[in-house]
C-alpha positions as a Python dict, from the first residue, in 0.01 Angstrom:
ca = {
    (1, 'M'): (0, 0, 0),
    (2, 'S'): (-182, 314, 95),
    (3, 'L'): (-453, 470, -115),
    (4, 'G'): (-232, 769, -171),
    (5, 'T'): (45, 547, -306),
    (6, 'R'): (-198, 356, -527),
    (7, 'F'): (-331, 686, -656),
    (8, 'I'): (21, 804, -732),
    (9, 'W'): (100, 484, -923),
    (10, 'I'): (-232, 505, -1105),
    (11, 'A'): (-160, 868, -1188),
    (12, 'V'): (189, 776, -1312),
    (13, 'G'): (46, 494, -1524),
    (14, 'L'): (-222, 721, -1664),
    (15, 'V'): (35, 987, -1742),
    (16, 'L'): (270, 741, -1915),
    (17, 'G'): (-6, 565, -2107),
    (18, 'T'): (-178, 886, -2211),
    (19, 'A'): (153, 1047, -2301),
    (20, 'F'): (239, 755, -2530),
    (21, 'A'): (-104, 770, -2697),
    (22, 'I'): (-81, 1146, -2746),
    (23, 'W'): (268, 1110, -2894),
    (24, 'Q'): (145, 857, -3150),
    (25, 'V'): (-156, 1064, -3249),
    (26, 'F'): (35, 1391, -3252),
    (27, 'D'): (321, 1249, -3459),
    (28, 'R'): (83, 1092, -3711),
    (29, 'V'): (-136, 1402, -3745),
    (30, 'A'): (159, 1643, -3755),
    (31, 'T'): (337, 1432, -4017),
    (32, 'G'): (16, 1412, -4220),
    (33, 'V'): (-30, 1790, -4202),
    (34, 'V'): (328, 1850, -4315),
    (35, 'E'): (298, 1601, -4603),
    (36, 'Q'): (-33, 1748, -4716),
    (37, 'W'): (110, 2097, -4701),
    (38, 'G'): (427, 1976, -4878),
    (39, 'T'): (217, 1836, -5163),
    (40, 'R'): (54, 2176, -5213),
    (41, 'V'): (392, 2350, -5197),
    (42, 'A'): (531, 2104, -5454),
    (43, 'E'): (245, 2179, -5693),
    (44, 'V'): (287, 2555, -5657),
    (45, 'Q'): (669, 2534, -5683),
    (46, 'V'): (655, 2320, -5998),
    (47, 'R'): (423, 2567, -6169),
    (48, 'Y'): (632, 2862, -6052),
    (49, 'D'): (960, 2711, -6176),
    (50, 'S'): (796, 2608, -6505),
    (51, 'A'): (680, 2967, -6559),
    (52, 'R'): (1033, 3096, -6486),
    (53, 'L'): (1177, 2869, -6755),
    (54, 'L'): (906, 2922, -7017),
    (55, 'Q'): (924, 3302, -6992),
    (56, 'P'): (1262, 3340, -7169),
    (57, 'L'): (1212, 3035, -7393),
    (58, 'E'): (871, 3097, -7552),
    (59, 'R'): (972, 3412, -7739),
    (60, 'E'): (1294, 3251, -7863),
    (61, 'I'): (1111, 2938, -7980),
    (62, 'A'): (850, 3142, -8168),
    (63, 'L'): (1122, 3350, -8335),
    (64, 'A'): (1317, 3036, -8431),
    (65, 'R'): (1004, 2895, -8595),
    (66, 'Q'): (966, 3221, -8789),
    (67, 'M'): (1326, 3189, -8900),
    (68, 'A'): (1265, 2832, -9021),
    (69, 'D'): (968, 2962, -9226),
    (70, 'S'): (1173, 3238, -9396),
    (71, 'P'): (1142, 3199, -9776),
    (72, 'I'): (1481, 3368, -9825),
    (73, 'I'): (1669, 3117, -9607),
    (74, 'Q'): (1471, 2829, -9760),
    (75, 'D'): (1579, 2942, -10107),
    (76, 'L'): (1944, 2919, -9999),
    (77, 'A'): (1884, 2573, -9851),
    (78, 'R'): (1751, 2452, -10186),
    (79, 'D'): (2045, 2598, -10382),
    (80, 'P'): (2337, 2655, -10139),
    (81, 'Q'): (2585, 2726, -10420),
    (82, 'A'): (2405, 3040, -10543),
    (83, 'E'): (2604, 3342, -10423),
    (84, 'A'): (2317, 3585, -10474),
    (85, 'L'): (2089, 3370, -10262),
    (86, 'E'): (2358, 3336, -9995),
    (87, 'S'): (2399, 3714, -9966),
    (88, 'A'): (2026, 3770, -9920),
    (89, 'A'): (1998, 3480, -9676),
    (90, 'K'): (2287, 3611, -9463),
    (91, 'A'): (2112, 3946, -9437),
    (92, 'E'): (1793, 3767, -9333),
    (93, 'M'): (1985, 3566, -9073),
    (94, 'E'): (2132, 3885, -8930),
    (95, 'R'): (1786, 4038, -8905),
    (96, 'F'): (1675, 3743, -8695),
    (97, 'R'): (1998, 3751, -8490),
    (98, 'R'): (1924, 4104, -8374),
    (99, 'N'): (1581, 3993, -8254),
    (100, 'F'): (1696, 3684, -8062),
    (101, 'G'): (1738, 3744, -7689),
    (102, 'A'): (2096, 3611, -7689),
    (103, 'S'): (2169, 3782, -8025),
    (104, 'N'): (2301, 3465, -8188),
    (105, 'Y'): (2174, 3223, -8448),
    (106, 'F'): (2274, 2913, -8637),
    (107, 'V'): (2159, 2774, -8972),
    (108, 'A'): (2266, 2424, -9083),
    (109, 'L'): (2182, 2317, -9440),
    (110, 'E'): (2103, 1955, -9519),
    (111, 'A'): (2209, 1984, -9883),
    (112, 'N'): (2582, 2045, -9827),
    (113, 'G'): (2625, 2053, -9447),
    (114, 'A'): (2701, 2429, -9444),
    (115, 'Y'): (2685, 2567, -9088),
    (116, 'Y'): (2624, 2942, -9049),
    (117, 'F'): (2665, 3105, -8708),
    (118, 'N'): (2704, 3449, -8557),
    (119, 'N'): (2721, 3533, -8187),
    (120, 'G'): (2600, 3816, -7967),
    (121, 'E'): (2924, 4009, -8018),
    (122, 'D'): (2867, 4003, -8397),
    (123, 'E'): (3207, 3838, -8420),
    (124, 'F'): (3134, 3652, -8742),
    (125, 'A'): (2933, 3911, -8933),
    (126, 'D'): (3167, 3889, -9234),
    (127, 'D'): (3233, 3516, -9209),
    (128, 'S'): (2914, 3352, -9078),
    (129, 'L'): (2979, 3030, -9272),
    (130, 'R'): (3184, 2870, -8994),
    (131, 'Y'): (3234, 2517, -9124),
    (132, 'H'): (3066, 2221, -9294),
    (133, 'L'): (2902, 1938, -9104),
    (134, 'S'): (3006, 1582, -9175),
    (135, 'P'): (2820, 1255, -9109),
    (136, 'D'): (3155, 1104, -9008),
    (137, 'D'): (3225, 1362, -8736),
    (138, 'P'): (3080, 1254, -8396),
    (139, 'D'): (3044, 1620, -8297),
    (140, 'D'): (2801, 1668, -8587),
    (141, 'A'): (2587, 1363, -8503),
    (142, 'W'): (2319, 1584, -8343),
    (143, 'F'): (2235, 1738, -8681),
    (144, 'Y'): (2187, 1411, -8863),
    (145, 'R'): (2001, 1259, -8570),
    (146, 'L'): (1753, 1549, -8569),
    (147, 'I'): (1692, 1507, -8942),
    (148, 'E'): (1659, 1131, -8899),
    (149, 'Q'): (1402, 1168, -8621),
    (150, 'G'): (1209, 1437, -8807),
    (151, 'R'): (1107, 1619, -8489),
    (152, 'D'): (1011, 1975, -8579),
    (153, 'F'): (1137, 2116, -8249),
    (154, 'H'): (1401, 2013, -7997),
    (155, 'L'): (1579, 2156, -7693),
    (156, 'N'): (1922, 2027, -7596),
    (157, 'V'): (2217, 2130, -7382),
    (158, 'N'): (2513, 2067, -7605),
    (159, 'P'): (2876, 2180, -7637),
    (160, 'D'): (2994, 2298, -7980),
    (161, 'T'): (3362, 2205, -7998),
    (162, 'E'): (3413, 2399, -8322),
    (163, 'L'): (3279, 2720, -8170),
    (164, 'G'): (3399, 2648, -7816),
    (165, 'V'): (3063, 2723, -7645),
    (166, 'I'): (2811, 2536, -7427),
    (167, 'K'): (2454, 2651, -7472),
    (168, 'L'): (2094, 2550, -7438),
    (169, 'W'): (2019, 2510, -7807),
    (170, 'I'): (1675, 2567, -7959),
    (171, 'D'): (1663, 2349, -8272),
    (172, 'V'): (1383, 2389, -8531),
    (173, 'L'): (1362, 2186, -8852),
    (174, 'M'): (1337, 2392, -9173),
    (175, 'R'): (1096, 2226, -9417),
    (176, 'D'): (994, 2303, -9773),
    (177, 'P'): (633, 2429, -9735),
    (178, 'A'): (529, 2262, -10059),
    (179, 'T'): (687, 1915, -10020),
    (180, 'E'): (757, 1898, -9644),
    (181, 'E'): (1113, 1800, -9734),
    (182, 'I'): (1363, 1877, -9456),
    (183, 'L'): (1597, 2154, -9576),
    (184, 'G'): (1802, 2196, -9259),
    (185, 'V'): (1799, 2303, -8896),
    (186, 'V'): (1787, 2661, -8761),
    (187, 'G'): (1775, 2811, -8415),
    (188, 'T'): (1958, 2996, -8143),
    (189, 'G'): (2152, 2919, -7825),
    (190, 'L'): (2095, 3053, -7475),
    (191, 'E'): (2388, 3084, -7235),
    (192, 'L'): (2384, 2780, -7006),
    (193, 'E'): (2519, 2965, -6703),
    (194, 'A'): (2253, 3235, -6732),
    (195, 'M'): (1976, 2976, -6765),
    (196, 'L'): (2102, 2789, -6460),
    (197, 'A'): (2119, 3110, -6256),
    (198, 'E'): (1765, 3213, -6352),
    (199, 'T'): (1591, 2876, -6320),
    (200, 'V'): (1759, 2614, -6100),
    (201, 'A'): (2033, 2787, -5897),
    (202, 'V'): (1790, 3004, -5700),
    (203, 'D'): (1874, 2991, -5330),
    (204, 'Q'): (1566, 2825, -5175),
    (205, 'P'): (1660, 2605, -4876),
    (206, 'G'): (1510, 2259, -4901),
    (207, 'I'): (1396, 2306, -5264),
    (208, 'T'): (1582, 2156, -5561),
    (209, 'T'): (1470, 2230, -5919),
    (210, 'I'): (1562, 2004, -6212),
    (211, 'F'): (1460, 2004, -6579),
    (212, 'V'): (1491, 1677, -6773),
    (213, 'D'): (1417, 1587, -7133),
    (214, 'H'): (1149, 1347, -7258),
    (215, 'G'): (1373, 1047, -7182),
    (216, 'G'): (1453, 1160, -6826),
    (217, 'A'): (1807, 1288, -6904),
    (218, 'I'): (1907, 1585, -6686),
    (219, 'Q'): (1925, 1913, -6885),
    (220, 'L'): (1926, 2189, -6622),
    (221, 'Y'): (2056, 2122, -6268),
    (222, 'R'): (2262, 2313, -6017),
    (223, 'D'): (2532, 2040, -6022),
    (224, 'R'): (2677, 2089, -6370),
    (225, 'D'): (2861, 1753, -6351),
    (226, 'L'): (2526, 1572, -6363),
    (227, 'I'): (2392, 1759, -6668),
    (228, 'D'): (2357, 1525, -6965),
    (229, 'Y'): (2530, 1716, -7243),
    (230, 'A'): (2452, 1611, -7602),
    (231, 'S'): (2188, 1364, -7481),
    (232, 'L'): (2038, 1348, -7831),
    (233, 'V'): (2323, 1133, -7964),
    (234, 'K'): (2404, 926, -7654),
    (235, 'P'): (2292, 565, -7604),
    (236, 'E'): (2035, 530, -7325),
    (237, 'G'): (2278, 352, -7092),
    (238, 'Q'): (2525, 642, -7102),
    (239, 'K'): (2282, 923, -7022),
    (240, 'S'): (2279, 1110, -6691),
    (241, 'H'): (1924, 1014, -6589),
    (242, 'V'): (1727, 1181, -6310),
    (243, 'E'): (1717, 839, -6143),
    (244, 'R'): (2084, 894, -6049),
    (245, 'L'): (1971, 1137, -5781),
    (246, 'V'): (1787, 874, -5573),
    (247, 'D'): (1924, 591, -5358),
    (248, 'D'): (1708, 282, -5401),
    (249, 'A'): (1525, 76, -5661),
    (250, 'E'): (1184, 166, -5517),
    (251, 'S'): (1254, 538, -5567),
    (252, 'R'): (1378, 478, -5923),
    (253, 'E'): (1064, 281, -6004),
    (254, 'G'): (857, 562, -5854),
    (255, 'I'): (1031, 815, -6079),
    (256, 'R'): (966, 608, -6392),
    (257, 'R'): (600, 572, -6299),
    (258, 'L'): (572, 944, -6219),
    (259, 'L'): (729, 1051, -6552),
    (260, 'G'): (489, 829, -6747),
    (261, 'T'): (184, 958, -6558),
    (262, 'A'): (291, 1322, -6599),
    (263, 'Q'): (332, 1286, -6976),
    (264, 'E'): (-16, 1135, -7005),
    (265, 'T'): (-169, 1437, -6828),
    (266, 'P'): (18, 1751, -6946),
    (267, 'G'): (-12, 2051, -6715),
    (268, 'N'): (-93, 1845, -6404),
    (269, 'V'): (154, 1806, -6117),
    (270, 'H'): (211, 1458, -5975),
    (271, 'T'): (399, 1377, -5654),
    (272, 'T'): (565, 1083, -5483),
    (273, 'F'): (819, 1025, -5205),
    (274, 'V'): (1176, 924, -5292),
    (275, 'T'): (1497, 873, -5096),
    (276, 'V'): (1784, 1112, -5174),
    (277, 'E'): (2114, 1081, -4985),
    (278, 'G'): (1943, 877, -4717),
    (279, 'K'): (1664, 1130, -4658),
    (280, 'R'): (1299, 1116, -4758),
    (281, 'H'): (1207, 1385, -5013),
    (282, 'L'): (882, 1478, -5180),
    (283, 'M'): (916, 1483, -5560),
    (284, 'G'): (679, 1681, -5783),
    (285, 'V'): (679, 1633, -6162),
    (286, 'A'): (496, 1810, -6447),
    (287, 'W'): (524, 1754, -6824),
    (288, 'L'): (577, 2073, -7026),
    (289, 'P'): (454, 1983, -7376),
    (290, 'R'): (554, 2321, -7525),
    (291, 'I'): (924, 2237, -7483),
    (292, 'G'): (914, 1856, -7450),
    (293, 'W'): (1071, 1856, -7101),
    (294, 'Y'): (973, 1760, -6748),
    (295, 'E'): (999, 1998, -6451),
    (296, 'V'): (1107, 1807, -6140),
    (297, 'T'): (1104, 1960, -5791),
    (298, 'L'): (1254, 1790, -5483),
    (299, 'L'): (1135, 1913, -5143),
    (300, 'D'): (1319, 1828, -4822),
    (301, 'L'): (1025, 1859, -4582),
    (302, 'D'): (1259, 1833, -4284),
    (303, 'V'): (1410, 2164, -4395),
    (304, 'I'): (1095, 2339, -4517),
    (305, 'M'): (862, 2236, -4231),
    (306, 'P'): (1030, 1989, -3993),
    (307, 'V'): (802, 1787, -3768),
    (308, 'S'): (1045, 1866, -3484),
    (309, 'R'): (890, 2212, -3468),
    (310, 'F'): (585, 2046, -3315),
    (311, 'V'): (788, 1904, -3024),
    (312, 'P'): (753, 2216, -2802),
    (313, 'L'): (379, 2196, -2851),
    (314, 'L'): (382, 1830, -2749),
    (315, 'I'): (585, 1913, -2438),
    (316, 'I'): (325, 2171, -2340),
    (317, 'V'): (53, 1911, -2384),
    (318, 'L'): (237, 1663, -2161),
    (319, 'I'): (298, 1922, -1889),
    (320, 'A'): (-66, 2023, -1896),
    (321, 'L'): (-164, 1656, -1886),
    (322, 'M'): (54, 1578, -1584),
    (323, 'I'): (-92, 1870, -1390),
    (324, 'S'): (-446, 1788, -1495),
    (325, 'I'): (-421, 1415, -1397),
    (326, 'L'): (-380, 1524, -1035),
    (327, 'L'): (-706, 1712, -1050),
    (328, 'L'): (-1055, 1575, -1043),
    (329, 'H'): (-1188, 1375, -1340),
    (330, 'V'): (-1433, 1647, -1434),
    (331, 'A'): (-1164, 1913, -1430),
    (332, 'V'): (-938, 1692, -1644),
    (333, 'R'): (-1210, 1643, -1905),
    (334, 'R'): (-1307, 2010, -1907),
    (335, 'L'): (-958, 2162, -1905),
    (336, 'L'): (-753, 1909, -2103),
    (337, 'L'): (-920, 1620, -2283),
    (338, 'Q'): (-1186, 1826, -2458),
    (339, 'P'): (-939, 2089, -2588),
    (340, 'I'): (-705, 1808, -2707),
    (341, 'S'): (-989, 1644, -2895),
    (342, 'A'): (-1076, 1977, -3056),
    (343, 'L'): (-711, 2038, -3144),
    (344, 'E'): (-686, 1697, -3310),
    (345, 'S'): (-1000, 1771, -3510),
    (346, 'A'): (-849, 2102, -3618),
    (347, 'M'): (-528, 1923, -3723),
    (348, 'Q'): (-729, 1674, -3925),
    (349, 'A'): (-928, 1961, -4077),
    (350, 'L'): (-602, 2138, -4163),
    (351, 'K'): (-467, 1818, -4318),
    (352, 'N'): (-781, 1785, -4533),
    (353, 'G'): (-785, 2157, -4621),
    (354, 'R'): (-1100, 2236, -4423),
    (355, 'Y'): (-947, 2428, -4132),
    (356, 'V'): (-1117, 2764, -4063),
    (357, 'R'): (-960, 3026, -3837),
    (358, 'G'): (-1148, 3045, -3507),
    (359, 'D'): (-1265, 2681, -3511),
    (360, 'L'): (-1079, 2597, -3186),
    (361, 'P'): (-1264, 2640, -2854),
    (362, 'A'): (-1156, 2876, -2577),
    (363, 'A'): (-910, 2731, -2325),
    (364, 'S'): (-689, 2843, -2040),
    (365, 'G'): (-335, 2792, -1916),
    (366, 'E'): (-94, 2577, -2117),
    (367, 'M'): (-371, 2445, -2340),
    (368, 'A'): (-455, 2801, -2440),
    (369, 'R'): (-96, 2855, -2549),
    (370, 'L'): (-98, 2526, -2738),
    (371, 'V'): (-418, 2624, -2917),
    (372, 'R'): (-273, 2968, -2996),
    (373, 'H'): (54, 2818, -3128),
    (374, 'F'): (-134, 2573, -3347),
    (375, 'S'): (-367, 2845, -3470),
    (376, 'D'): (-69, 3066, -3553),
    (377, 'M'): (104, 2775, -3726),
    (378, 'A'): (-209, 2682, -3923),
    (379, 'N'): (-268, 3044, -4022),
    (380, 'T'): (98, 3074, -4126),
    (381, 'I'): (72, 2761, -4342),
    (382, 'Q'): (-249, 2885, -4504),
    (383, 'A'): (-111, 3234, -4556),
    (384, 'H'): (209, 3095, -4711),
    (385, 'T'): (8, 2868, -4939),
    (386, 'R'): (-214, 3158, -5048),
    (387, 'E'): (91, 3377, -5101),
    (388, 'L'): (254, 3116, -5326),
    (389, 'E'): (-68, 3069, -5523),
    (390, 'E'): (-113, 3446, -5562),
    (391, 'R'): (249, 3487, -5673),
    (392, 'V'): (210, 3214, -5933),
    (393, 'E'): (-122, 3358, -6050),
    (394, 'A'): (17, 3711, -6070),
    (395, 'R'): (334, 3590, -6241),
    (396, 'T'): (135, 3385, -6490),
    (397, 'A'): (-90, 3683, -6571),
    (398, 'E'): (213, 3910, -6611),
    (399, 'L'): (387, 3655, -6835),
    (400, 'N'): (77, 3628, -7054),
    (401, 'R'): (61, 4008, -7083),
    (402, 'L'): (433, 4051, -7150),
    (403, 'A'): (421, 3770, -7405),
    (404, 'R'): (162, 3952, -7616),
    (405, 'V'): (205, 4329, -7564),
    (406, 'D'): (500, 4544, -7669),
    (407, 'S'): (608, 4744, -7363),
    (408, 'L'): (729, 5045, -7566),
    (409, 'T'): (428, 5112, -7788),
    (410, 'E'): (154, 4926, -7595),
    (411, 'L'): (60, 4766, -7926),
    (412, 'P'): (41, 4387, -7964),
    (413, 'N'): (391, 4242, -8005),
    (414, 'R'): (496, 3983, -8259),
    (415, 'R'): (339, 3695, -8070),
    (416, 'G'): (12, 3880, -8004),
    (417, 'M'): (-5, 3990, -8367),
    (418, 'Q'): (75, 3638, -8488),
    (419, 'E'): (-214, 3495, -8287),
    (420, 'A'): (-452, 3766, -8414),
    (421, 'L'): (-342, 3699, -8775),
    (422, 'D'): (-404, 3326, -8734),
    (423, 'R'): (-753, 3386, -8593),
    (424, 'T'): (-849, 3644, -8855),
    (425, 'R'): (-724, 3435, -9145),
    (426, 'E'): (-933, 3140, -9024),
    (427, 'R'): (-1233, 3372, -8986),
    (428, 'A'): (-1180, 3512, -9336),
    (429, 'E'): (-1171, 3159, -9474),
    (430, 'R'): (-1497, 3071, -9298),
    (431, 'E'): (-1678, 3391, -9396),
    (432, 'G'): (-1540, 3416, -9750),
    (433, 'E'): (-1401, 3764, -9692),
    (434, 'R'): (-1066, 3918, -9784),
    (435, 'L'): (-813, 4060, -9542),
    (436, 'S'): (-535, 4310, -9605),
    (437, 'L'): (-192, 4322, -9447),
    (438, 'L'): (25, 4636, -9441),
    (439, 'W'): (392, 4587, -9352),
    (440, 'I'): (540, 4918, -9231),
    (441, 'D'): (904, 5014, -9185),
    (442, 'V'): (1020, 5347, -9036),
    (443, 'D'): (1254, 5511, -9289),
    (444, 'E'): (1616, 5572, -9184),
    (445, 'F'): (1539, 5453, -8831),
    (446, 'K'): (1892, 5334, -8772),
    (447, 'Q'): (2020, 5684, -8853),
    (448, 'I'): (1771, 5832, -8604),
    (449, 'N'): (1906, 5602, -8333),
    (450, 'D'): (2270, 5664, -8425),
    (451, 'V'): (2241, 6044, -8452),
    (452, 'R'): (1964, 6129, -8203),
    (453, 'G'): (1999, 5841, -7962),
    (454, 'H'): (1777, 5545, -7879),
    (455, 'D'): (1550, 5752, -7653),
    (456, 'T'): (1457, 5972, -7949),
    (457, 'G'): (1407, 5660, -8161),
    (458, 'D'): (1172, 5521, -7895),
    (459, 'V'): (972, 5845, -7897),
    (460, 'A'): (941, 5823, -8277),
    (461, 'L'): (816, 5464, -8254),
    (462, 'R'): (555, 5559, -7995),
    (463, 'E'): (431, 5849, -8208),
    (464, 'V'): (406, 5623, -8514),
    (465, 'A'): (208, 5375, -8299),
    (466, 'D'): (-24, 5659, -8189),
    (467, 'C'): (-88, 5750, -8554),
    (468, 'L'): (-177, 5389, -8631),
    (469, 'R'): (-421, 5372, -8340),
    (470, 'E'): (-590, 5700, -8434),
    (471, 'E'): (-640, 5612, -8801),
    (472, 'L'): (-767, 5253, -8774),
    (473, 'R'): (-1117, 5126, -8718),
    (474, 'G'): (-1194, 4959, -8387),
    (475, 'Y'): (-1205, 4617, -8550),
    (476, 'D'): (-877, 4656, -8743),
    (477, 'M'): (-550, 4589, -8567),
    (478, 'A'): (-194, 4723, -8558),
    (479, 'G'): (106, 4563, -8387),
    (480, 'R'): (479, 4603, -8353),
    (481, 'W'): (640, 4321, -8548),
    (482, 'G'): (991, 4393, -8420),
    (483, 'G'): (1247, 4674, -8422),
    (484, 'D'): (1110, 4956, -8639),
    (485, 'E'): (860, 4734, -8821),
    (486, 'F'): (482, 4740, -8771),
    (487, 'L'): (200, 4531, -8914),
    (488, 'V'): (-153, 4657, -8980),
    (489, 'M'): (-434, 4406, -9041),
    (490, 'L'): (-757, 4524, -9207),
    (491, 'Y'): (-1059, 4295, -9197),
    (492, 'P'): (-1283, 4281, -9384),
    (493, 'S'): (-1103, 4463, -9662),
    (494, 'T'): (-1072, 4535, -10031),
    (495, 'E'): (-779, 4653, -10240),
    (496, 'D'): (-932, 5003, -10263),
    (497, 'R'): (-976, 5030, -9889),
    (498, 'M'): (-626, 4897, -9830),
    (499, 'A'): (-483, 5161, -10064),
    (500, 'S'): (-687, 5437, -9899),
    (501, 'V'): (-588, 5340, -9544),
    (502, 'A'): (-223, 5293, -9640),
    (503, 'E'): (-194, 5636, -9802),
    (504, 'R'): (-377, 5800, -9511),
    (505, 'L'): (-139, 5636, -9261),
    (506, 'R'): (165, 5742, -9462),
    (507, 'E'): (47, 6103, -9484),
    (508, 'R'): (-48, 6121, -9117),
    (509, 'V'): (291, 5992, -8998),
    (510, 'A'): (474, 6231, -9230),
    (511, 'S'): (270, 6527, -9101),
    (512, 'R'): (259, 6435, -8733),
    (513, 'V'): (591, 6270, -8644),
    (514, 'A'): (918, 6464, -8655),
    (515, 'V'): (1268, 6432, -8511),
    (516, 'G'): (1482, 6742, -8473),
    (517, 'G'): (1250, 6937, -8700),
    (518, 'Q'): (1274, 6675, -8975),
    (519, 'P'): (961, 6470, -9053),
    (520, 'V'): (973, 6097, -8994),
    (521, 'T'): (837, 5895, -9284),
    (522, 'I'): (739, 5535, -9335),
    (523, 'S'): (758, 5289, -9620),
    (524, 'M'): (476, 5045, -9659),
    (525, 'G'): (408, 4719, -9841),
    (526, 'G'): (52, 4590, -9870),
    (527, 'Y'): (-122, 4274, -9985),
    (528, 'C'): (-497, 4206, -10003),
    (529, 'A'): (-542, 3831, -9961),
    (530, 'E'): (-811, 3572, -9991),
    (531, 'G'): (-896, 3392, -9668),
    (532, 'T'): (-779, 3062, -9818),
    (533, 'E'): (-418, 3177, -9862),
    (534, 'P'): (-158, 3054, -9611),
    (535, 'L'): (-50, 3317, -9361),
    (536, 'S'): (317, 3263, -9448),
    (537, 'Q'): (238, 3354, -9811),
    (538, 'I'): (46, 3667, -9708),
    (539, 'L'): (337, 3782, -9490),
    (540, 'A'): (592, 3706, -9761),
    (541, 'R'): (405, 3904, -10026),
    (542, 'A'): (353, 4204, -9798),
    (543, 'D'): (723, 4186, -9711),
    (544, 'R'): (824, 4184, -10078),
    (545, 'A'): (600, 4484, -10142),
    (546, 'L'): (773, 4665, -9855),
    (547, 'Y'): (1114, 4594, -10007),
    (548, 'R'): (997, 4746, -10336),
    (549, 'A'): (874, 5057, -10155),
    (550, 'K'): (1215, 5100, -9990),
    (551, 'E'): (1402, 5035, -10314),
    (552, 'Q'): (1192, 5299, -10493),
    (553, 'G'): (1297, 5575, -10255),
    (554, 'R'): (1101, 5520, -9931),
    (555, 'N'): (808, 5729, -9800),
    (556, 'R'): (576, 5544, -10034),
    (557, 'V'): (337, 5252, -10056),
    (558, 'C'): (368, 4948, -10283),
    (559, 'F'): (115, 4669, -10319),
}
């Protein structure tokens, strides 16, 4: 055999052996890069989807808790046969209904099973007592199970056969503030189809979003047949568990372990690989303690970033290798082996999150294209990751702002004011000071909206807000409580100062704010409280003072 033939066979052997080695290394590194990147995407996607769900829910949950704390509704729950109490409570329920996002409410009383409900169309305004719950009716089992468990808050997707609706129900226990006795359950329902469209039915190829309850039962999922309706009253063996989505026992065990770990570390995202319909998926899970659910994200990495995209790069490497093997050993090392080694180091750096643009050495020919493709791919992955993180960060900041600031008046909204009241009351208790609360209602505001239009009403509200800002000290606070109602908090305060500020605010609004040439006036109720008083009592007394001011002819202040 001639030297040339031996050289050819040696070259062929070197090509085949080197090609096999490069394939193994390239496949392992590329797969590792994709999995590492997929883990980051899963974490960002879980947080993004969680924020999308919590945005519409948090306000509704806070409002439902306020409804459960209403003294007027609690009075009815203690004596459901009193007609006078029922009339006042229905008016209170309607006030909350108008503030709920879906404009519906329900109130279920433990004493006699009375179930009050009115929907967004105000269909039952004159007949909100829809029916009476019964322990013997399976459809009413949810109510008695909630009372039995004593959980103050619960979310559940449940059909109401009496009302003929399927909603995501927000259930809040109503308790007697003095005895902690359960008086009933109140809340609201969000349209299931709308929730699915906004949270889990978003068209993102390769990404599946699921929300499950604390037991793993599916609550929100794009396949409605797998949603576990009325999971609160079902035996465990009959629930539609998230484990139904995977194929094998190992994946199911991984899900159980992941759910347990996520609940032990709220706010953190945990990942594992599971098999779904014969394909390997990356699953990310986070526990959302504010609603008692898990957010589960399934990523099909073959769709999002398939390893097959690296095949053209590998082909380029092999072509360059075959050409280079025919050259001298020095040329091979200089033109091929050294750039490959650097490329592998860059892949490993990218996998470990240490890749820096420009790390790769200069090259020529096919290797230069390979380096450029990898650099472009790495930069694309990093840019996409940064974009997702920035979107989540920006969305989170916007959600926090929207959750606490009223967009019309730029004053703190109900949630922002509630948090400020809680902090100030605790401070007053520590420092032994008194705080004053002024509850303000714009007189005849409904008539302004009906006659002049909502745009004019909005202008009036903004001008009232401007008056409040101009008259208050920098360390006092005003907020929009809802609709045409405002709260003003004075701290530290006395009864004399409260009376002085209240009268000054009333006069300023009457002299500054006008609609169609007619002055806009406000009615005001005030209460100067000790720091040891519960916030619910302070609010209730200011509210009662406001009602007296309105009953006595409006455009006045009562304390």
